DOTI-605917 format. One line per 5 residues: their letters; for each residue x, y, z of C-alpha. Coordinates in Angstrom, 2 decimals, m for minus. Layout:
// DOTI-605917
A) X Y Z; ...
END
This chain:
// DOTI-605917
MHSNT) m53.38 193.94 116.24; m51.89 191.00 118.08; m53.97 191.11 121.23; m55.14 187.53 120.64; m51.64 186.13 120.87
PMGRI) m50.87 184.69 124.31; m47.47 186.25 124.74; m47.95 189.74 123.33; m44.88 191.30 121.74; m41.48 190.76 123.27
GITPT) m38.15 191.78 121.87; m34.63 191.97 123.16; m32.34 194.86 123.88; m29.12 195.11 121.85; m27.01 196.60 124.61
RSSRI) m28.12 194.95 127.80; m28.04 191.35 128.93; m31.62 190.13 128.84; m33.07 186.87 130.07; m36.75 186.21 129.46
TAQEA) m38.48 183.26 131.02; m41.86 182.01 129.90; m43.40 183.54 133.01; m41.81 186.90 132.31; m43.01 186.69 128.74
LRLAS) m46.56 186.59 130.04; m45.96 189.85 131.90; m43.90 191.81 129.39; m45.33 193.12 126.19; m43.20 194.68 123.57
FCLLS) m39.44 194.36 123.46; m37.94 195.10 120.04; m35.08 196.06 117.76; m34.40 195.50 114.09; m31.12 194.95 112.30
SSVFC) m28.41 195.95 109.99; m27.06 193.76 107.30; m28.91 191.03 105.52; m27.90 187.54 104.53; m29.57 187.01 101.18
AAASN) m29.37 184.80 98.16; m27.06 186.15 95.50; m29.73 185.82 92.86; m32.16 187.96 94.76; m30.20 191.10 95.46
LSAAE) m28.14 193.67 93.62; m24.58 194.11 94.79; m22.05 196.74 93.85; m20.62 195.68 90.51; m20.09 196.84 86.95
VVFGE) m21.70 196.33 83.58; m19.23 196.06 80.69; m20.14 196.78 77.10; m17.92 196.28 74.07; m14.99 194.09 73.17
SATST) m14.94 190.88 75.26; m18.10 192.00 77.03; m20.47 190.07 74.79; m20.28 187.47 72.06; m20.45 190.19 69.44
GWNTL) m18.16 192.88 70.81; m17.14 195.64 68.42; m15.79 193.32 65.76; m19.05 192.59 64.00; m20.35 196.16 63.94
GVATS) m21.36 197.74 60.69; m19.27 200.89 61.02; m19.51 203.83 58.62; m16.39 205.56 57.35; m18.20 208.64 56.08
GPAQQ) m21.65 210.14 55.78; m24.27 211.11 58.33; m24.49 209.92 61.90; m25.25 206.24 62.08; m26.42 203.99 64.90
VATFT) m23.70 201.38 65.02; m24.36 199.25 68.08; m26.77 198.51 70.91; m25.95 196.33 73.89; m28.26 195.39 76.74
DTTTS) m27.50 194.13 80.23; m30.10 193.23 82.86; m29.58 192.65 86.53; m32.11 192.12 89.31; m32.76 194.16 92.43
SKGPI) m35.36 193.65 95.12; m37.73 195.88 93.14; m37.24 193.92 89.92; m34.99 194.30 86.89; m32.60 197.13 86.13
IFELS) m32.06 197.31 82.40; m28.94 199.01 81.02; m29.06 199.67 77.29; m26.03 201.29 75.67; m26.44 202.73 72.18
IDAPN) m23.52 204.03 70.14; m23.97 206.74 67.55; m20.81 207.47 65.58; m20.38 209.32 62.28; m17.15 208.73 60.33
TIKAA) m16.10 205.94 62.66; m13.28 203.61 61.68; m13.09 200.11 63.06; m9.60 199.42 64.29; m7.95 196.16 63.31
EGDLK) m7.89 194.91 66.89; m11.63 195.36 67.20; m11.72 198.65 69.09; m13.90 201.52 67.96; m11.57 204.26 66.73
IKGGS) m12.49 207.79 65.76; m9.92 210.13 64.24; m10.38 213.87 63.91; m9.57 215.78 60.71; m8.31 213.08 58.35
GGSRI) m9.51 211.13 55.36; m11.63 212.18 52.41; m14.39 213.58 54.59; m12.18 216.24 56.13; m13.57 219.77 55.84
DSGTD) m11.08 221.65 58.01; m10.70 225.26 56.90; m10.39 228.74 58.33; m8.70 229.76 61.53; m11.29 229.18 64.26
WSTDA) m10.77 225.77 65.82; m14.17 225.91 67.53; m16.16 226.33 64.30; m13.94 225.47 61.32; m12.56 222.09 62.37
DDEWV) m14.22 218.86 61.29; m14.81 217.46 64.76; m15.61 213.78 64.90; m17.44 212.34 67.86; m18.93 209.26 69.42
LLTLN) m22.20 209.57 71.30; m22.89 206.92 73.93; m26.49 206.86 75.16; m27.25 204.84 78.26; m30.92 204.08 78.85
ISGAG) m31.74 202.96 82.39; m35.15 201.45 82.96; m36.94 198.76 84.91; m38.67 198.56 88.25; m35.38 198.31 90.15
AQDLA) m33.83 201.47 88.72; m34.69 203.39 91.89; m32.37 201.12 93.90; m29.32 202.63 92.22; m27.24 204.85 94.46
SLSFG) m24.40 205.76 92.14; m23.28 205.20 88.60; m20.21 206.25 86.67; m18.76 205.77 83.22; m15.25 204.39 83.10
GISLL) m12.94 202.09 81.21; m12.85 204.21 78.05; m9.46 203.92 76.38; m7.74 206.67 74.39; m4.88 206.54 71.95
TANRY) m3.97 210.25 71.92; m5.73 213.43 72.92; m4.85 217.10 72.66; m5.80 220.14 74.64; m8.94 220.86 72.65
DEVEF) m10.52 217.46 73.12; m13.71 217.39 75.08; m15.83 214.98 77.03; m19.46 216.03 77.41; m22.39 214.47 79.21
SDGST) m25.98 215.40 80.00; m29.11 213.93 81.51; m31.59 216.23 79.85; m31.47 218.82 82.64; m27.75 219.14 83.37
SHTEN) m24.68 219.19 81.19; m20.95 219.17 81.68; m17.85 219.51 79.53; m14.54 218.02 80.54; m11.61 219.75 78.83
WPDTG) m8.05 218.55 78.85; m5.38 220.82 80.38; m4.77 224.12 78.62; m1.11 223.38 77.91; 0.67 220.43 76.38
FLTYA) m0.63 217.25 74.85; m1.91 214.19 76.65; m0.98 210.76 75.41; m2.74 207.68 76.73; m1.49 204.19 76.18
SGSPL) m4.02 202.05 74.40; m6.20 200.35 76.96; m5.60 202.76 79.81; m8.76 204.00 81.53; m9.80 207.60 81.50
ETLTP) m9.68 208.06 85.25; m11.17 211.56 85.34; m14.34 210.52 83.60; m16.78 210.07 86.49; m19.50 212.60 85.73
LSLNN) m22.53 210.76 87.08; m23.17 211.42 90.73; m25.13 210.02 93.66; m27.99 212.51 93.50; m28.35 212.25 89.75
VGNLG) m28.87 208.52 89.71; m30.67 208.34 93.01; m33.53 210.33 91.51; m33.58 208.49 88.22; m36.50 206.21 87.53
DGSWQ) m36.71 205.42 83.86; m34.33 207.69 81.98; m31.22 208.02 79.89; m27.75 209.48 80.11; m25.61 210.59 77.22
LKLTA) m21.84 210.72 77.04; m20.27 212.39 74.01; m16.59 212.00 73.16; m15.35 214.58 70.68; m12.12 214.32 68.70
RDFLY) m11.41 218.00 68.14; m8.66 219.13 65.75; m6.09 221.72 66.70; m6.10 224.26 63.85; m3.67 227.06 63.23
NGSVQ) m3.97 229.28 60.15; m6.16 226.72 58.47; m3.80 223.81 59.04; m4.27 220.83 61.29; m1.49 220.87 63.85
QTTEF) m2.56 217.83 65.83; m5.02 215.05 65.10; m6.66 213.11 67.86; m7.70 209.49 67.85; m10.08 207.88 70.32
RIAQV) m10.01 204.13 70.66; m12.85 202.68 72.67; m12.04 199.17 73.71; m15.00 198.87 76.07; m17.30 200.92 78.24
KLNYE) m17.68 200.06 81.92; m20.61 201.27 83.98; m19.86 201.03 87.68; m22.96 200.95 89.84; m24.01 200.21 93.38
PKRLS) m27.40 199.78 95.06; m28.98 202.57 97.06; m28.09 202.55 100.74; m30.43 203.07 103.65; m28.44 206.19 104.57
DVIGV) m29.93 207.80 101.45; m33.46 206.66 102.30; m33.85 206.91 106.09; m33.60 210.43 107.46; m34.47 212.31 110.63
AHAGA) m36.55 215.43 111.24; m35.31 218.31 113.36; m37.65 221.08 114.51; m39.06 222.65 117.66; m36.54 221.08 120.04
KYYVS) m37.16 221.80 123.70; m33.45 221.40 124.51; m29.97 221.13 123.06; m26.94 219.10 124.14; m23.89 220.81 122.61
DTDST) m23.24 222.47 125.96; m22.49 219.08 127.50; m21.37 217.07 124.46; m17.88 218.20 123.46; m17.99 216.15 120.24
LTSVD) m20.56 218.54 118.75; m19.01 221.59 117.14; m22.11 223.37 115.81; m23.00 226.60 117.56; m26.68 226.89 116.62
SLNEG) m29.64 224.55 117.13; m30.39 224.03 113.44; m26.90 222.85 112.57; m26.49 220.96 115.82; m29.36 218.75 114.67
AEQIK) m27.69 218.29 111.28; m24.47 217.25 112.97; m26.33 214.66 115.02; m27.95 213.23 111.88; m24.63 213.04 110.05
RLGSS) m23.00 211.42 113.09; m25.80 208.87 113.11; m24.89 207.96 109.53; m27.80 209.41 107.55; m27.58 211.82 104.62
VMKVF) m31.26 212.85 104.74; m32.68 215.59 106.97; m36.15 217.08 107.35; m36.38 220.72 108.41; m39.10 223.37 108.67
MGKNY) m39.07 226.76 106.96; m41.81 229.32 107.52; m43.12 232.09 109.75; m42.31 230.19 112.95; m38.59 229.98 112.19
EAKNY) m37.64 232.02 115.26; m40.43 231.69 117.79; m41.01 227.95 117.51; m38.80 225.91 115.20; m35.20 226.87 116.02
VWNMS) m34.58 228.86 119.20; m31.36 227.65 120.81; m28.15 229.61 120.18; m29.63 231.28 117.08; m28.68 234.72 115.77
WPATP) m31.53 235.59 113.44; m31.46 238.86 111.47; m32.71 241.91 113.35; m35.06 242.69 110.48; m37.77 240.03 110.28
VNSLV) m37.55 237.59 107.39; m40.52 237.87 105.03; m40.14 235.08 102.48; m38.80 231.57 102.07; m35.88 232.72 99.93
ELAQT) m34.90 235.32 102.53; m34.96 232.59 105.18; m32.82 230.32 102.98; m30.30 233.14 102.65; m29.81 233.53 106.41
THFSD) m26.51 232.32 107.83; m28.12 229.42 109.67; m29.82 227.90 106.64; m27.00 228.65 104.20; m24.60 226.91 106.59
LFSRP) m27.00 223.99 106.83; m27.49 223.52 103.09; m23.73 223.81 102.48; m22.84 221.11 104.99; m21.03 218.10 103.56
GIHTF) m22.58 214.73 104.33; m26.23 215.80 104.21; m27.26 215.36 100.58; m31.06 215.47 100.78; m33.20 218.04 102.58
VIDAH) m36.92 217.46 102.94; m38.32 220.91 103.71; m41.71 221.68 105.17; m41.80 224.92 103.19; m44.65 226.92 104.75
SFKVG) m45.11 230.00 102.61; m45.05 233.38 104.30; m47.95 234.34 102.01; m50.29 231.45 102.97; m52.47 230.79 106.00
KGAVK) m52.57 233.96 108.09; m50.78 235.73 105.26; m52.12 237.07 101.96; m53.39 233.73 100.63; m56.15 231.71 102.28
WKDGM) m56.84 228.74 100.02; m59.84 227.55 102.08; m62.04 230.20 100.49; m60.75 229.40 97.02; m57.76 230.69 95.06
TSSEV) m57.90 233.75 92.83; m55.41 234.18 90.01; m53.54 236.83 92.00; m53.28 234.47 94.98; m51.96 231.72 92.75
QLVET) m49.34 234.16 91.49; m48.26 235.05 95.04; m47.78 231.36 95.90; m45.93 230.61 92.68; m43.59 233.59 93.02
EIYDL) m42.46 232.69 96.54; m41.82 229.03 95.71; m40.22 229.91 92.35; m37.76 232.31 93.98; m36.77 229.71 96.58
VVHLR) m36.17 227.00 93.96; m34.10 229.29 91.73; m32.00 230.26 94.74; m31.42 226.64 95.76; m30.50 225.48 92.26
NTYSD) m28.20 228.43 91.59; m26.50 228.32 94.99; m25.84 224.63 95.70; m24.36 221.75 93.74; m25.34 218.08 93.82
KTFIL) m27.96 218.46 96.53; m31.58 217.31 96.58; m34.38 219.44 98.04; m37.94 218.18 98.48; m40.45 220.95 99.16
QNWEG) m43.58 219.73 100.91; m46.49 221.11 102.90; m47.28 220.36 106.54; m49.81 217.59 107.23; m52.58 218.35 104.75
DNAYS) m55.47 216.84 106.70; m54.63 218.80 109.83; m54.31 221.96 107.74; m57.68 221.31 106.12; m59.55 220.68 109.37
GYGEV) m57.53 222.78 111.77; m59.15 226.19 111.45; m62.84 225.60 112.06; m65.65 224.67 109.69; m65.11 225.07 105.96
DDSIA) m67.21 224.80 102.82; m65.85 221.57 101.38; m66.92 222.37 97.83; m64.77 225.52 97.91; m61.96 224.41 100.19
ELGMI) m61.21 221.28 98.16; m60.80 223.29 94.96; m58.73 225.87 96.81; m56.40 223.25 98.22; m56.00 221.59 94.82
AWFNA) m55.14 224.94 93.25; m52.68 225.69 96.05; m50.89 222.35 95.74; m50.67 222.57 91.96; m49.45 226.18 92.05
RQDAI) m46.53 225.05 94.21; m45.66 222.28 91.77; m45.98 224.62 88.77; m43.56 227.03 90.43; m41.02 224.25 91.02
DDAKA) m41.26 223.06 87.42; m40.92 226.59 86.04; m37.92 227.36 88.24; m36.17 224.17 87.14; m36.76 225.06 83.50
ATPNS) m35.21 228.46 84.15; m32.05 226.92 85.68; m31.17 224.13 83.20; m27.50 223.83 84.14; m27.96 223.22 87.84
TTKVW) m26.81 219.91 89.32; m29.15 220.34 92.30; m32.48 218.54 92.20; m35.69 220.05 93.55; m38.93 218.09 93.81
GAIEF) m42.41 218.98 94.94; m44.32 216.85 97.46; m47.76 216.80 99.06; m48.18 215.48 102.58; m51.38 214.11 104.15
NWLPQ) m51.81 212.54 107.57; m55.15 210.71 107.64; m56.33 207.66 105.75; m59.86 206.25 105.93; m60.82 203.42 108.25
PYYPD) m59.49 201.05 109.36; m56.20 202.95 109.39; m57.39 206.08 111.22; m60.63 205.05 112.91; m60.69 208.09 115.21
AKVHY) m60.00 210.71 112.56; m62.49 213.19 111.18; m64.56 212.14 108.20; m62.85 214.35 105.59; m59.79 212.75 103.98
IIDTV) m57.89 214.77 101.40; m56.36 211.59 99.96; m59.86 210.83 98.62; m61.10 214.32 97.80; m58.03 216.41 96.89
IPSTY) m55.01 214.26 96.07; m56.38 212.58 92.90; m56.63 216.02 91.24; m53.03 217.04 91.98; m49.79 216.36 90.08
ADLYS) m46.90 216.52 92.53; m43.57 214.75 92.06; m43.94 212.93 95.39; m46.56 212.15 98.03; m45.88 211.83 101.75
LSSWS) m47.70 210.18 104.67; m47.18 211.65 108.12; m48.12 208.56 110.10; m49.07 208.88 113.75; m51.56 206.04 114.03
TGKNN) m48.80 203.46 113.76; m46.36 204.19 116.57; m48.54 204.89 119.59; m48.89 201.30 120.70; m47.25 198.10 119.56
GNEDN) m48.94 196.25 116.71; m50.27 199.20 114.70; m47.00 199.51 112.78; m47.97 196.45 110.76; m50.55 198.64 108.97
IFAMF) m47.87 200.59 107.10; m47.69 198.24 104.12; m51.45 198.22 103.56; m51.56 202.01 104.00; m49.04 202.43 101.20
EYMDS) m51.15 200.21 98.99; m54.11 202.51 99.60; m51.97 205.58 98.93; m50.80 204.04 95.67; m54.41 203.68 94.54
KCPDS) m55.11 207.40 95.13; m51.88 209.28 94.38; m51.27 210.09 90.70; m48.07 208.85 89.09; m45.47 211.52 88.40
AAFGS) m43.28 212.20 85.40; m40.20 212.10 87.61; m40.83 208.85 89.51; m43.81 207.11 87.96; m45.72 205.11 90.57
DNLYL) m42.66 204.91 92.87; m43.40 208.35 94.28; m44.46 207.69 97.88; m42.58 208.23 101.11; m43.08 208.14 104.88
GEFGA) m42.76 211.79 105.86; m43.08 211.33 109.63; m43.14 208.31 111.90; m41.86 207.35 115.31; m42.79 206.21 118.77
AENQI) m42.68 208.11 122.06; m40.42 206.35 124.54; m42.13 207.86 127.59; m45.70 207.19 126.41; m45.75 204.10 124.20
TDTDG) m48.21 201.43 125.32; m48.59 197.69 124.87; m50.73 196.02 122.20; m53.79 196.19 124.44; m53.22 199.85 125.31
SAFAT) m51.87 199.17 128.78; m48.81 200.95 130.16; m45.44 199.29 130.50; m44.16 198.67 133.99; m40.60 199.96 133.58
ALERE) m38.61 202.53 131.63; m36.54 199.73 130.08; m39.65 198.09 128.68; m40.74 201.42 127.14; m37.31 201.85 125.59
HAQVG) m37.51 198.40 124.03; m41.02 199.10 122.80; m39.97 202.39 121.17; m37.24 200.81 119.13; m39.39 197.83 118.22
ASARQ) m42.27 199.94 116.94; m39.86 202.18 115.02; m38.00 199.27 113.47; m41.15 197.51 112.34; m42.43 200.69 110.70
VEQAL) m39.16 200.96 108.78; m39.42 197.30 107.81; m42.96 197.69 106.48; m42.25 200.98 104.68; m39.28 199.46 102.87
LAGAR) m41.37 196.49 101.82; m43.94 198.96 100.49; m41.29 200.75 98.40; m41.07 204.07 100.29; m38.53 206.38 98.64
YILFW) m37.79 208.13 101.93; m38.50 207.23 105.56; m38.22 210.12 108.01; m38.02 209.50 111.75; m39.37 212.06 114.19
CVYDN) m37.20 213.50 115.73; m33.57 214.31 116.66; m34.64 216.15 119.83; m38.17 215.91 121.22; m40.52 218.84 120.65
EEKGT) m43.59 217.69 122.63; m44.36 218.18 126.31; m45.76 215.37 128.44; m48.64 215.71 130.87; m48.88 219.03 132.69
YAFSY) m45.34 220.18 131.86; m45.26 223.50 130.01; m42.02 224.41 128.26; m40.83 227.96 128.84; m37.78 229.25 126.99
PTEAE) m34.94 229.55 127.99; m35.28 226.72 130.52; m34.41 223.42 128.88; m36.73 220.43 129.26; m35.53 217.31 131.07
NDDLK) m36.04 213.65 130.21; m39.26 213.17 132.17; m40.83 216.40 130.88; m41.29 215.16 127.30; m43.07 212.39 125.41
GLWLV) m39.82 210.81 124.25; m39.89 211.41 120.48; m36.11 211.53 120.20; m32.85 210.05 119.08; m30.97 211.92 121.79
RPDGT) m32.44 212.63 125.21; m32.09 215.97 127.02; m29.37 214.51 129.25; m27.37 213.56 126.15; m27.89 209.81 126.44
FPEVY) m28.91 207.68 123.49; m31.93 205.35 123.57; m31.76 201.99 121.81; m33.54 203.39 118.78; m30.37 205.39 118.09
DYFSR) m28.32 202.19 118.11; m30.80 200.61 115.72; m30.48 203.34 113.11; m26.71 203.64 113.45; m26.38 199.91 112.70
ILSTS) m28.61 199.69 109.64; m27.79 202.88 107.74; m24.73 201.45 105.99; m26.83 198.59 104.59; m28.17 198.66 101.05
VDDYI) m31.91 198.92 100.50; m31.78 195.73 98.48; m30.10 193.80 101.27; m32.50 195.00 103.94; m35.84 194.42 102.25
GVYEI) m37.65 191.32 103.44; m35.42 190.70 106.45; m36.92 190.22 109.89; m34.44 190.41 112.72; m35.71 187.93 115.27
EHQGL) m34.85 190.16 118.21; m37.31 192.75 116.85; m40.27 190.52 116.22; m42.99 189.64 118.69; m41.95 186.74 120.91
EEVSV) m45.31 185.01 121.13; m44.34 181.98 123.19; m41.44 180.31 124.97; m41.52 176.71 126.17; m42.24 176.41 129.89
GDSVV) m39.15 176.52 132.06; m36.95 177.82 129.26; m35.73 181.32 128.49; m34.70 183.45 125.56; m31.45 185.38 125.89
KESNA) m30.44 188.23 123.69; m26.79 187.73 122.80; m24.66 190.63 121.61; m22.41 189.48 118.79; m20.55 191.72 116.35
AASAG) m20.83 189.09 113.63; m24.62 188.99 113.84; m26.55 190.96 111.26; m27.75 193.52 113.81; m25.00 193.02 116.32
SLCQL) m27.22 190.63 118.26; m29.32 187.48 118.02; m31.79 185.40 120.03; m30.68 182.32 121.95; m33.16 179.72 123.13
EADAA) m31.63 178.14 126.19; m33.02 174.70 125.51; m32.41 171.54 127.51; m34.45 168.99 125.60; m35.66 167.97 122.18
YTDHM) m39.22 168.17 120.82; m40.73 170.20 123.67; m38.39 173.20 123.76; m39.24 176.01 121.36; m39.68 179.72 120.79
IFGIN) m42.38 181.28 118.59; m42.12 184.68 116.92; m44.88 186.63 115.17; m43.71 187.84 111.74; m45.94 190.15 109.72
VPEAG) m46.19 188.86 106.14; m47.13 191.98 104.13; m49.13 190.31 101.37; m50.38 186.92 100.33; m48.15 184.99 97.97
TYDVE) m45.41 182.43 97.65; m42.06 183.05 99.33; m38.73 181.37 99.84; m37.70 181.42 103.50; m34.09 181.92 104.56
VSYKT) m32.87 181.66 108.12; m29.60 183.04 109.43; m28.27 181.34 112.54; m25.10 180.78 114.53; m23.43 177.40 114.80
APDAG) m21.66 176.51 118.04; m20.30 173.52 120.02; m23.41 173.56 122.23; m25.95 174.20 119.47; m28.76 171.81 118.73
VFRLF) m30.93 171.02 115.73; m34.11 172.91 114.87; m37.06 172.53 112.57; m39.16 175.48 111.46; m42.92 175.42 111.87
ISGTG) m45.01 178.14 110.19; m48.53 178.59 111.56; m48.27 175.17 113.19; m47.06 173.23 110.14; m43.53 171.87 109.86
VGDSV) m41.74 173.13 106.74; m38.45 172.15 105.16; m35.77 169.91 106.56; m34.20 169.99 109.99; m31.16 172.26 110.41
DCYSS) m28.13 171.07 112.38; m26.49 174.05 114.10; m23.56 172.18 115.62; m19.96 173.01 114.74; m16.72 172.85 116.65
SERFV) m16.38 176.65 116.41; m18.82 179.53 116.15; m19.78 180.82 112.72; m22.79 182.38 111.03; m24.66 180.50 108.34
TSMVV) m27.54 181.42 106.07; m29.53 178.69 104.41; m32.73 178.37 102.45; m34.91 176.53 104.94; m37.91 176.17 102.67
QSQTF) m38.70 177.05 99.08; m42.13 178.05 97.81; m43.93 178.58 101.09; m47.40 179.91 100.26; m49.24 182.34 102.53
TSAGV) m52.89 182.58 101.54; m53.38 185.83 103.45; m51.38 188.74 104.76; m50.81 189.32 108.47; m48.82 188.06 111.42
KNFKF) m47.82 184.39 111.14; m46.25 182.26 113.85; m42.69 181.12 113.13; m41.78 178.38 115.58; m38.19 177.21 116.06
RSIPK) m38.44 173.80 117.76; m35.56 171.83 119.17; m35.28 168.25 117.90; m32.67 165.52 118.65; m29.20 167.03 118.45
NANSS) m25.97 166.04 116.80; m24.16 163.49 118.97; m21.08 165.74 119.03; m22.94 168.73 120.45; m22.84 169.47 124.15
GFNLY) m26.29 171.09 124.20; m29.63 171.87 122.57; m29.29 175.67 122.37; m30.61 177.51 119.31; m29.04 180.76 118.10
IDSVR) m31.35 182.46 115.56; m30.27 185.71 113.93; m32.82 186.61 111.24; m35.47 185.39 108.82; m35.76 186.60 105.26
LIKQ) m38.85 186.24 103.08; m38.09 186.40 99.36; m41.27 186.82 97.33; m41.42 184.79 94.14
END
């Protein structure tokens, strides 16, 4: 994609000292790595914070509410708070529904059980005969940025007194929970003290919430004995605090693990897992991710997981039986991995009882639905607060992989097969309403029409099948974007095409796309023109660069999940033929890995480990300079990659300049879509730093930036506001040295990152 640029793509390793002269830049091609944290304008990102409703939270507070003292339930207040994430607004609307509510003199909302003229306490059964008063708080969460939320909890609710029969209830429409006070004694809370135990909303709940609502019900329940009220409870609600934080990359970026041709726990004493499946999970958790992709199906023993496995002597015959094996039950119970994307290949499909390519009969539909239904019921009844995404394996390969088919029949069969899987998931969820585990259905395809897959076959299920389906999520397994440098810049446009073909879902609306597979093979990746790299180090740099840029583009496109292939490589290189139980070695495989057979870690591992603690909001729109294509360096000068813990990715680019006006470095940054952007630059100041001016596509923009200071520090500044790009694509960002501060001892430039903030 960048073959016309004179310098090709050059990046800089984060762990090795690298010096690149202009002459070397002509020879090298693709050196890359992306970054971790982001320096962004406060107005443009969502940070961990809290929304406060009630007294002192707004100009109205509780004091001006029209509060009923008797009669039917009455809506008494609605407050709205809006904040902005990278995806747009997040709107929090709190509604209060409170029958028989009394407004306290100090302005709190107070509800008192079993007193006043409306009291109807009688009988001896406290659960049915008491006149329980309650307050129902309904939180509606909406807006384009709602998917950026990682966690949310109610707090800051004050109580006056409470007894052992008081309850706190919450639900989200599919789950419910009741919090009871201790069975003995009475609890007394000082007015204004927070209810510390009230944190019912969890990571997985909110992480899967698009537009939706939560309800929290506080009940003042009387303690009756022989028809008499023994204890009356009063709730005083001074304010309601909603603590929230943005979604983190650790909940978005995951790693696949299947078909490994080796394992490393025999040489790595830090790994405690005894079987291959869980060894991969331990590696993913150690990396810092909470998302894992695994494969379940007929090949569980012969192909997918072979090392140190003790499978049942009697063959497994269904997905639920496989989930019940020790290996998978241990995996799904592991702490730290919250989301499992499962390629759930039915034992009844393919070479089994169901062959959708010749159409689907009603009995075949029933076989598919039963197997998926049983698996979902098992997952929801067995595990708490987990997320499972059940998808197929690459739909285009499945469609075209078994010889010629009658398209008019096969298309309808595939549609029926996909929809039967989704129907089974929906039915199983309806049958398990109290589960806190989420299960979603997904459809994966792996070809898109030209120009994205110019060498693919002519049949594309995204055009012929996908529009007639209704899955929760849709996945792209992308292997046209990581084979040689430059193709990764197609990801954003590919997601736009997917968005035009994939139906919205009830669960996620139009934000229902993810990158199901991507990566780059360290031992086989080529340069932008298809030529081989000269050294292993150059291939390593190219692998991390291509991977990082795919992540960058997928995040900009709004991918809900981004799944790297793979923990351990599963593909042979050249004439090598894997034969169990002999483990493959580094040079035997293509290099699709986070950990090599010898236990060493390529730079792509370092890249992921650095960024996973960053929020999605903070990472979107950031281009780490050391990962972009270095298109040109002024003659006689060099670019050095400097490791620095204070830099956003642990490193930055230094232009070793010795003059003003002529010295410069140019990077190619892929602008995903035309529009107007603000441009921020993060840089390091230093005693030997010079002054730079930014040129975009040959035109000087903004003011000059003086990088001199008596001590080193990192600065982020808005270099230019309202920069308009009339087209998408790679644009040249030139950092040119100009006359320096008189106090500086040099002209060096230390550039960390560029952020584009779309207006």
